[in-house]
N, C-alpha and C positions, 0 to 999 in steps of 0.2 A: 501874114499878118501882125502886125504889131497890136500889139491893146494895150491900156493903161492900167495899173493893179488897182487903183483906189479908187476911178471913175468907172461910168456905165462905158462900153465902149463907144465909140464915134458910128452914129448911122442906125444907133439904137434907138427907140424912138416908142415910150409905153402911150397909148390913148385909152381913154375912158368911153366905151362906145355904148349907146341909149339903146333902147329899143329890140333887142333881140331876146327871143321866148322860146327859142328850141335848136336845138343840134343843127338844124338845118339853117336857120341864122347865122352862125358860126361857119359852115362852109361857106356860105355866100360873100360873108366877108374876107375870110379866108383867100376867097381864090379871086377876088374884087382885088382884092389888093395884091398880089401876087400878080397880075397883068403888068403891073407898073415894073419898070423894069428893074432888075436887082432888087426886086422887093421879095421877103417873105416874110411866114404874118403867121404868130401863135395865138390865138383868144379863148381865152376863157369865158364861159358859159354865165359860170357862178358871179364870179367874180365885175364883170363888165371888160375885162382888160385885154385891148389887144397890145401884145407887144412885138413891136417890128423891128425888122432889119431891115436898112437901105442903104442905097449910095448919098453921099455926100451934096449930088444934085437936085434928089429929091427929098423934097421938105417937109415938114410936119403939116403946112397948109395943103397941098400935095394929096395926102394922105388923109385927111378928115376930109377934103373934098371928093377923095372914091368914095369912102363911104357915106358921106352925105348923098350920093347920086343913089343910092341902093334901097334911103329913106332913112338910113339909122341918121340918128347924132353920133357926134365925135368931137373930143374934146382934150385937150392936156388936161393931166391931172393938177389941180391946183394941191401948194403947199397948205398942212395942217398944221399951225401953231399952238392950239390947244387942245385939251379934251374934246372939246365939242370941231374943235377946227371949224375954218371958212372954206372949206369945202363942197363936195356933194357928199350925200349918206353912200355909204358903202352898198354898191348895187348888190352884192349876195346877202347881207343882211336887211336890205328892204324886202327882196323876195321871200327870205325865209320867216320877216314879220309879216306877211302880205298872206304865207300860208297858215303863219300861228293865227293867225283873224278872220280867215277865213274860214278855218276848222272850229273854231267858237261860236262862230257865228251859225255856221252850218248846220253842226252836230244838231242845237234843237228843232231847227224845221225839219230833219230828217224825220228826226224823233214823231213828233206833233204829227207830221206828213202820215207817217206809217203805221203810227199806234194810236187809235183811235181813244183809246183808253188815258191818253193824256187828251185830248183833244175837250181843253175846258171854254168855258162861253167867250166868245172875240179871239180863241187861240191864232184865228188865221189873219186877224189885224197881226197880234204879233210877228206871226211866221212873215208876214210881208216887210214889218220892219225892219226885222234882221235878214230878208235877203235882200232887202234892199241896196246896204253896200258891199253886199258881193258882188251881185249885178254890174254894179257901179267900177266900183273902187277893185275887187276883186280879181275880176275879168278885165282890167283895164289892160295887162298887156296884150291880150288874145284880140278886144278891140280896137289895138290902135295897128297891133299884126293884120288884121281883117283890113282896114283902110288903107295902111300901104301897101298889101299883098299889089294890086295892080297896076304900082308904082316901078317893082320889083319884076313885074311880069311873071310869077310864081303862085302856084294854085297851094297858100296856106293852110296845115292844120288845124291853125287859131284860127283861121275864117270861119270851120266848123264849129269851134265850141264858142264865139261869138255870137254867131246866128240860133245856136242852142238856147243858150241865154236870153238874147233878145225876144226871141217869140216867146220860150215858156215866163218871162219875166210880164213881160204884154199880153199875153192873152190873161196871166194870171192878176193882173191889175185890171183890166176888162171884166173876167169874173168877177172882183171885188165890189167894184163900183159900178159897175151897170147890168151885170150879170146874175144877179143875185144870193152870191154866195161872200154874201157881206152880210148877214143875218147873222146875228149873236149865237144865235143857236143853231150853225150849219155842222153840220158832222160828215165828216167823209172817210170810208171803210175804203179798206184797204182792200185792194183789187189786182190782178193779173192784168185785165184787158181795162179801154176807157169805159165809162162808164155810160146806158145806152137812155136811159131817162129823161133825159134832156132838160128836167125840171131845174137843175141849175148848174153853172157854168161850172166846169171843172178849173179845180186847182196847183197849178205846176210848180212851185215855188220848191219842189225837190230835186227838181229839173237845173233850176236856176242856180243853185248852190251847188247840186252834184257835179254837174260837168265842168264847171271849174274847178273843184276840191279835187277831182280826180286825175285833171289835167296838170295844176299845179303842186300835185303830188306825184306826180309820176316823170315829172320835169325836172323836182327837185332831187328823185331817186337817180334819174339819170345822170345829173350832174355831180354827185355823189361820190357814184361808180366811178364818172371818168376823173373827177379830183381827186380822188383820195386811193388812185391807185399808185400805188408803188413807182410803176413804171409811166405817168402818163404818156400818151399817143400823141409823137410831134409831125409838124410835116406833112407830107402823102399820108400817112400813118393816122393822125387827126382829122384829114379829109376824107376816111375811106367811111368813119362812123357817120358824119351830119349828112355823107353821100347819101346813103340807102334809107336813111330818113325822108331826104327830098325825093328820092325817085318812087318814094310808097305816095310822097303827097300829092306832086302830081299824077299819079295816077289813081289815085282813090277819092280825095279834093271834088274832082270835078265830077265823076260818080253816082258821089252820096250828093252833091246837091241836086244832080241834075233828079234822082229817085226821088230828092223831099220835095222839090218842084212839082214835077210828076204826081207826085202821090196826092199834093195838093190840091194840082186840080183836078185828077181823076174822083176825088172824094168830093168834091163842089160841083163837078159835071155830071156824076151821076145822080144826086140829087139829096144827096146828104147835108146835114146841118154843118154852119162854122165851125161848130164845137168838133167833130167828131174830123172833119178833115187837116184841124190844126192840131189836135192828138196824135194824127196818123202820122203829121211831116214833121210833130218837134220829136216824135220816141223815134222817127229815123235818123232825125239829125244825132239827136242821143246817141243813142245804138251805134249809128254810123261815125261816130267818132276813130279815126284809126289808130287811136294811143296806140294800142296792142300792137299793132303793126309796126309801125312805126319803131317802136324800141324791140321789137321780137332780135332784133340783129344785132346792134348796138351795143345795150347792157350787157348778151353773153359777151362780142367782143370788144368790150370793156373789162371785165371783170374776166376773161382768159387773158388776158395783158397783166391785168395787175399777179395774178396768180404766176406768170410763168415769170414775172420780174421776181416774185419772192423765191423762186424754187432758183434763182439766177440763173435765168433764159434771158438773154439781152438779146433783144429783138432791134433789127434794125427798120422793119415794118413789122404792125401786128399781123399787115397782111400775108405776111410771112406765114405763120402757123397753119394757112391754109396750106399751103404747099408742103407742109410738116403728113399732112392728112393721107397724100395721096404717095407719097414715096414708098417704093417696095424695094428695093435695095441701097445699104449702107455700107459705105467703101470705109474703111474704120484706118487712120493710119496706125500703124506703130506706135508712135509718142504718145496717142491719148489711150495706149494698154500697158505700154511698158514703162517703167523706170529702170535705169543706169543704178547698180547700186552694188557694194561686195555683199558676194554669194561665199559666207565661211564653210558651204562644205564642199564647193570644189576649190576654195583656197585660192580665188584671186577675185577679178571682174566678173559681172555678169551681168543678166537681166532677170526680173520677174515683172507677172503680171501683177497690176496692179488692185490693189482690195478694190471689190464690186464691180471690174470690169467681166468675171465670169455671170456675174447676174445680172450686170446690163447688158450684154450680149443675148443673154440665155430670153430674158424681155422683151428684145428687139424683134429675136428669131418668134416667140410665139405672138407677137403683133402680127406677125404677118411677112416682116422685114426679113430678106436675107443677106446675114454680115457677110462682107467682104474684108480681107487684110493685107493691107500692104504696106511694105516695111521696104528700108535700106539695107536690114540685118542679112545676114547670109542664109543660105537656104536653109542649112541644122535650125540655125537659132528660129526662123521664121516660123519652121512646120512645127516646132515646139512648144512655140507661143499659140501657133494654131488649135494645136491636141490639147492645149490646154483650157484653150475660151472654147471648144467643141465648134471654132471654125474649119469649116470643109474648103473652101474658097480661099487661097492666099495665094501673094505676088510678093518674091520677094527681090532683093536689090536694086529696088526702084527708085530711083532721081526724082527730083520732082515733076521735072518731063513726064517721066513714062506717069505719074500719075496723073499728069492731068489727060496723058491721052487713053490713061486706062477708062478713065471719068466719060471722055466722050467716048470711047466705045462701045463702054453700055448703055449710053444714054441714045445710039445711032443703033440699038440692037429693041429700041421701045422700051426699055423700063424709065424709072422716074429717080432717078438717083439723088443720094444726100451723102455727099463727102464729108467726113468729119480728120479736121487734121488743124497744124500748125498755121494761125493767120499769116505769118511774113513766107517763111519757107514754103507753104505748101498753095501762095494767094492764086494760080492760074488754078487749082483744082478747085478749090473753093467756088472760081469764077464761071470754069466749065459745067458744074452740077446743078442740076434744080434748083439744092438747097444745098448753100455751102453752111456748114457748121465750124467755128472756129473756137479752138482749145485754149482758153486764157485768157488773157485782158489783151482787146488789139491795142493795147497802143505798148506794149512789152512782148517783145517775142517771148515764146511758151518755151522755147527753146528746140533744137537739136531735139533728138532720142536721147541722149544724156541728160537733158533737165529734169529737175526733179519738181514737178507741178501737182502733187499730191499734199501738199502741205494745206495750211489755213487758207479760206479761196477770200479773194478780195473783193469788196463788196461790188455789187452788179452797178454798174453804170446805168442813166435812162436812156441812153442811144448805144446800137453796135455800128459802130463805122467799116470800114477798111471793104474788104474782098467778101466778108460774108453777111450770111444775110441775118445767122443767128449767131453770139457768140457762147462759150458757159464759162465763165471768169474761174470755177473752181480749177478749169484745166482737164476733167477727166470726163467719160463716156456718161458716167455713171446717172445723168440727168436724164440723158437723150428720151429713154425712155419712158418716164411720166411726164416731158412735153409733147411726145406723140398722143399719151394717153391724155391728156389736156385737151390738146387738139379736135382729140376723136369728140371727147364729152363736150366738146364748146360747140362743136359742129351738131352734135345730137340736141345739144341744147336750142337754138337758133332752129331748127328741122321744126323736133315741139315746138317750138312758142309761135314759129312762123302754121304751123297746122294749126293749133286750137286759135291763134289770134282770127286767120282766114277761116276757117269754120263757122268759128263764134261770130262771124259779120255774116256769113252763106248765110247761117239762121236764124240770127234775128232780124236783120234788115227785111227781108219780106216780111217774117211776121209781123215788124211795124208798121210796113204801107201797108199791110189788109186790116190792120185795126185792131190785131190781134193780144197786143204788147201796149202795155199801158207805160206810157213817160217816164213817169219816178220808176218800173219794174228794168224799162229801157236802160237808164240812165245807171241802177244797179249793177246791171249789166255790161257795162262798159267799165266801170272802175272795176268791179273781179275780175274782170279777164286780164284789164292792164297789168293790176299788182300781180297776180297768177305769171302773167310772164315776166314782170321786174324781179319776182320772187327766183323764180325758173333759171333766169341768167345770173343773178346773182350770185345763188347757190356757191357758183366753180370756183368763186372768191375764198370759199372755205373748204374744200376739196382739199384732202393732204395727198400726200405723195405716196407711192407705194415704196414699201420696205426696200432699201436697197438689196440689205442683204452682205455678207461678207464673203470672202473667201481664201482663206491664206496665200501668202506669195508663195509661188514655186519656182525657187531659183534655177535659171536655165543657162547654163555653159556655154559661153563659145567653143 
């Protein structure tokens, strides 16, 4: 397909999409656009931009109509001719400003609500004035998403945030104006459970500001993990992240809404006053916001993808990382461990083991994988190579067809097989494996066994194409153990996040429904849980690879 060199390729359109509030929104927009014939799209939540590839017969108007049917807005970017420009503000900047203003307004409210020593005369009215913009403007994206959710036929996480804000702010307004909480000398002590004296209606302004503050912070951290990744997920890979959040939303949002409604009805039906019922229902909404559960997998996956790119492990799809975790047999093509070079000791040409190959094979074995060497060399060279690497299973004199047949044979035995080899010569074997790992850039051949691929590594591209699931641009196997360890660390992080988030929800929601948890404490618990999950996932980006170590090349004479 021919493309121009000075202008965007025909059939590429950029749209500004408004109304997206989470990764699930991104997934819905991308999937709706992909339903159009020949259309593929990549949507960036932080910038609000959708880059769409489409055939000439699909017009920008068709694309905007498809997005609009989901309840989002869509328009073409406007030209900016000056510093201020005539177009709409950058969505990423708007969201950052929204979070910054929300922080400045929320912190005083949280401090005064939770620390009685800071409660001066008429302090509650100042909190009300500070909380009002947060309830209306700061939480506006969540309110809009909640209103549009029925039109999209989805259960949005944002609906819980919106309801928690509306309920807590509405009750606080009642308490101030009609419930006696507006007296100048009102003091509210910090408590783990709602008050029972009933003399003064309680204030839940900390919930009003705390819930959207936590939700906005989590969303920004998630998008920074996505946008700051050295290898941003694309296509099906990008879609796998919002799909997880969407599944969590569909499962949990109706449950939490039902619990909050049931809690309110139970308390009112049991003869409790309205304040106790409202307090319990608001606490359920606050603590039940499944932000931590929604972020448990996506943040870890995004961080692992970024770390993989920094290790020069280029993925066709980040979901392929999961395949590495289950591999128990690694078939190594000789080109990944051997270099053709002069062998002075033997006075002629020979092969030697690449620097770092012995350590890499040893680490693979320690990770529970059986290394198998396959090479086109003769039996003697293959035997010497296997001995130098510590490999007990070796197949010599193998053609490309033999390699593919070997992989299929191992899989027929019930093994999970990874094949590491040349992307052009070993294409069939790479496709036959559970996980194909190509050595060298997929755009250029890594060469036959006489290629020298131990020089400077080309910079990892953003996408692995061709027959392999994973590409190692450096051309050697030294990075494979790091990739395996990264996958296992990512899986452990996701499991830890899910256990923590689910356990937190299971413990706190019943406590809130029974009136044992103050709404303010419930909000704090939700925020802490979300931040812990995000932090645990993001630590994968900082994980350092194990030392490869070195081993002198041992000439293997022919």
